[in-house]
C-alpha positions in Angstrom: 44.5 294.8 77.6 45.8 293.2 74.4 49.1 292.2 76.1 47.2 290.7 79.0 44.9 288.7 76.6 47.9 287.5 74.7 49.6 286.4 77.9 46.4 284.6 79.0 46.1 282.8 75.7 49.8 281.8 75.7 49.5 280.5 79.2 46.4 278.3 78.1 48.4 277.0 75.2 51.4 276.1 77.4 49.1 274.3 79.9 47.5 272.4 77.1 50.9 271.2 75.9 51.9 270.2 79.4 48.6 268.3 80.0 49.1 266.5 76.6 52.6 265.4 77.6 51.5 264.2 81.0 48.6 262.3 79.5 50.9 260.6 76.9 53.3 259.6 79.7 50.4 258.1 81.8 49.1 256.1 78.8 52.6 255.0 77.9 53.2 253.8 81.5 50.0 251.7 81.3 50.7 250.1 77.9 51.7 246.4 78.0 54.7 245.1 76.1 55.1 241.5 75.2 57.5 239.1 77.0 60.9 238.6 75.6 60.8 237.1 72.2 57.0 237.7 71.7 56.1 238.8 68.2 53.2 239.5 65.9 53.9 238.5 62.3 51.9 239.0 59.1 52.7 236.0 57.0 50.9 237.2 53.9 48.7 235.0 51.8 49.5 231.9 49.6 50.2 234.3 46.7 48.4 231.9 44.3 44.7 232.5 45.1 42.0 229.9 45.0 42.5 226.1 44.7 45.8 226.1 46.5 47.1 223.7 49.1 49.8 225.2 51.4 52.0 224.4 54.4 53.2 226.9 56.9 56.8 226.0 57.9 57.0 226.4 61.7 60.6 225.6 62.4 63.4 223.1 61.6 63.4 219.8 63.4 66.2 217.3 64.0 66.9 214.6 61.4 69.6 212.2 62.6 71.8 214.9 64.1 71.4 216.9 67.3 69.7 220.2 66.8 69.7 223.5 68.6 66.5 224.6 70.3 63.7 225.5 67.9 60.1 226.2 68.8 56.8 227.8 67.9 54.2 228.6 70.6 51.3 230.9 69.7 48.2 231.4 67.6 47.9 231.5 63.8 44.8 232.9 62.2 43.4 232.7 58.7 40.4 234.6 57.4 38.4 235.1 54.3 35.4 237.3 53.4 34.0 240.6 52.3 30.8 241.9 50.8 31.4 239.8 47.7 33.1 236.7 49.1 31.8 234.2 51.7 33.4 234.0 55.1 36.0 231.5 56.3 37.7 231.4 59.6 40.5 229.2 60.8 42.4 229.5 64.1 45.0 227.2 65.5 46.9 227.1 68.8 50.4 225.8 68.1 52.8 224.2 70.6 55.9 222.6 68.9 59.5 222.3 69.7 62.7 220.5 68.7 66.1 220.2 70.3 68.8 217.5 70.5 67.2 214.5 68.9 63.6 215.0 70.0 60.5 216.6 68.4 57.3 217.5 70.3 54.2 219.0 68.9 50.4 219.5 69.5 47.8 221.8 68.1 44.3 222.9 69.0 42.3 223.7 65.8 39.2 225.8 65.2 37.9 226.0 61.7 34.7 226.7 59.8 35.4 223.9 57.3 38.5 221.8 57.0 41.0 221.4 60.0 44.6 222.4 60.6 47.0 219.4 60.6 50.6 218.9 61.8 52.9 217.7 59.1 56.6 217.2 58.5 58.4 218.0 55.2 61.7 218.6 53.6 62.2 222.2 52.4 65.5 223.2 50.7 67.2 220.2 52.2 66.1 220.8 55.8 63.4 219.0 57.7 60.6 221.0 59.2 57.5 220.6 61.3 54.7 222.4 59.5 51.0 223.2 59.5 48.8 222.2 56.7 46.3 225.1 56.0 42.6 224.1 56.0 41.8 223.6 52.4 38.8 225.0 50.4 38.6 226.0 46.8 38.3 229.6 48.0 41.6 230.8 49.7 42.0 232.9 52.8 42.1 236.3 51.2 43.1 238.1 54.4 46.2 236.0 54.7 47.8 234.5 57.8 48.7 236.2 61.1 50.9 234.8 63.9 51.1 236.0 67.5 53.5 234.3 70.0 57.0 233.0 70.2 58.9 231.6 67.3 62.5 230.5 67.0 64.0 228.5 64.1 67.5 227.6 62.9 66.0 227.5 59.4 62.9 229.1 57.9 60.3 230.3 60.4 56.6 230.9 59.7 56.9 230.7 56.0 53.9 229.8 53.8 54.8 227.4 51.0 52.4 226.1 48.3 52.7 222.5 47.2 49.7 222.1 45.0 47.7 224.6 42.8 44.6 223.5 40.7 45.4 219.9 41.6 48.9 220.2 40.1 52.1 219.8 42.2 54.2 223.0 42.5 57.5 223.9 44.1 58.6 220.3 43.8 62.3 221.4 43.6 61.8 223.1 47.1 59.4 221.0 49.1 59.1 217.2 49.3 58.4 214.2 51.6 55.2 215.7 53.2 54.1 213.4 56.0 51.6 213.4 58.8 53.0 214.2 62.3 51.4 212.3 65.1 50.9 214.7 68.1 52.9 213.4 71.0 52.1 215.8 73.9 49.5 215.4 76.6 46.8 217.9 77.2 45.2 218.2 80.6 42.1 220.2 81.6 42.1 220.3 85.4 38.6 221.6 86.0 35.8 220.7 88.3 33.2 220.3 85.5 33.4 220.5 81.7 30.5 221.2 79.4 30.7 220.5 75.6 27.6 221.8 73.9 28.4 220.4 70.4 29.4 217.1 68.9 32.6 215.3 69.8 34.8 213.2 67.6 37.8 211.2 69.0 40.3 209.6 66.7 38.4 210.6 63.5 38.7 213.6 61.2 35.2 214.9 61.3 32.3 214.2 63.7 29.3 212.3 62.3 26.4 214.7 62.4 24.1 211.9 63.5 25.9 211.3 66.8 26.9 213.5 69.8 30.0 211.4 70.4 32.0 209.4 67.9 35.1 207.4 68.8 37.4 205.5 66.6 38.9 202.7 68.6 38.2 200.9 71.9 36.6 202.4 74.9 37.3 201.2 78.5 35.2 202.2 81.4 34.2 200.9 84.8 30.5 201.6 84.5 28.1 202.6 81.8 24.4 203.4 82.0 22.1 203.3 79.0 18.6 204.8 79.3 15.8 202.9 77.5 12.2 203.8 77.8 10.7 200.9 75.8 11.9 198.0 78.1 10.2 194.7 76.9 8.2 193.8 80.1 5.3 193.9 77.7 6.2 190.3 76.8 4.5 189.2 80.1 1.3 191.1 79.3 -1.6 188.6 78.7 -2.3 190.3 75.4 1.2 189.7 74.0 1.1 187.2 71.1 4.0 184.8 71.6 5.2 183.4 68.3 5.0 179.6 68.2 8.2 177.6 67.9 7.3 176.2 64.4 7.1 179.7 63.0 10.4 180.6 64.7 12.0 177.5 63.2 10.9 178.5 59.7 12.2 182.0 60.1 15.6 180.8 61.3 15.9 178.4 58.4 15.1 181.1 55.9 17.0 184.1 57.4 19.7 182.5 59.5 19.0 184.7 62.5 16.3 185.1 65.2 13.1 187.1 64.4 13.3 190.7 65.5 17.1 190.6 65.6 19.5 192.2 63.0 21.5 190.0 60.6 25.2 189.9 60.7 25.3 191.9 57.5 23.2 194.6 59.0 25.4 194.9 62.0 28.6 195.0 59.9 27.2 197.9 57.9 25.3 200.0 60.5 26.5 198.8 63.8 24.1 198.3 66.7 22.4 200.4 69.4 23.6 199.0 72.8 20.4 200.0 74.6 18.1 198.7 71.9 20.0 195.5 71.5 19.9 194.8 75.3 16.2 195.3 75.1 15.8 192.9 72.2 18.0 190.3 73.9 15.8 190.6 77.1 12.7 190.2 74.9 14.1 186.9 73.5 14.9 185.7 77.0 11.4 186.5 78.3 9.9 184.8 75.2 12.1 181.8 75.8 11.1 181.7 79.5 7.4 181.7 78.5 8.1 178.8 76.1 9.9 176.9 78.9 7.0 177.5 81.3 4.5 176.2 78.7 6.7 173.2 78.0 7.0 172.4 81.7 3.2 172.6 82.1 2.8 170.0 79.3 5.3 167.7 80.9 3.5 168.0 84.2 0.2 167.1 82.5 1.7 164.1 80.8 3.2 162.9 84.0 -0.1 163.4 85.8 -2.0 161.4 83.2 0.2 158.3 83.6 
């Protein structure tokens, strides 16, 4: 009986091992490996702590001489926070490359405070395209992580500090830090796009008072402005039309029409297109009433002759 029990227990143990091996093979067969060249890299932190401004060198770029293919395509993350330190989050999608004499680059940045920025710099005699890390007095204590494809004939994904406590550092290594103007085109080929927050185009930070802020000119074929206080009230019999003598006095004293902003006000605060159109219509309607009244007086004078 003891021998049979031993054999039975041994058989259970063997079957357990076989099942474990088979399960491991099944799980391994279902695991996904990255495409050729894909990597996940821990870049570490800035190694200087708080009040540090840093660049992450992405790859070498051409400078007057043809260059082999260099690129960085992927995601870089930077986080801060624990039970004793406030939270910061910064994520950036990077698309940069350089070969022959050309350099291309664009990023999509998400951040809880400052924004990621593309830069160029000279490091150890070579020219690089780099990312400026979003700055705050409190550094990203969880460091930087990269996932994607990276290839460089020089340094790759290297964090370099250039200022600590408002004092320049590593000046013998890094210099000539310049803004890089993104030169790639992004296209969202979708049937409908919803943006729930505020949008800023051409400026660093969106004004919290506006849903859309644009620095520069806007060209469109049609625009519709909704205004609920349209000045048809001017034609109401109870509307008090300012007499022309009072209007003349106001113009002499203020150098603009009553109810209209001055040139100084517009230069400082701009103007509301819908509101301004309403005010202009109000003045046209008031002027029309004055013309009608003047015409009545002329007719009465002609009739009295």
